[in-house]
Phi, psi and omega in degrees: 000129182281143176234159178074025180287160183294340182274350178288142176288128181291152177278119178249131181241151177270120176253086185299322181296328180260004179055055178200161169254138187214161173290157184297344175269002177068011184275324180248142184202164169233124182264150178220162172233137177271138181227175178049057178056037176079017181257350183231129178256115179266109179278107191260337184200135173241134179226129173230124180295151180307327181293344181242011179296146176085003181264358181081015183296320180301318178295316178297322177296317178297315180301316179300316180294316180293322177296318178299314179299316180298315180297332183253011179058038175267154166257168186235136169257118182272067181296321179299131182296328178297317181295311185285323187261339183242298186302309183293333176285325178284328185231070185296347179295341178277352183304331182296344178269352183291130182292141174232164178299328177298325177299318180298317180296319179293321178297314182294322183285340181272357182271000000 
């Protein structure tokens, strides 16, 4: 049985201490900053080394971050250009998690 094929979903892990989701080899990652008292995840940078380009890792990293946000009722600020200009255009179903100013007003008023 073959392992490590290109069609296998890569293992993405949450590295809470480094504020990022990363491949299990730590080479590719998406970094975030928490804002608004920990209710908003600002995705600030996605990095995939040239040796792993074209494998869809950036997309898998984004999915992991968006799934985490969804599970924890966070909204997302897509500061990273890959997230805002590529990922969200390819996968518009995640758009509902994108933070808006109205979300901030609702957060402040509910405290």
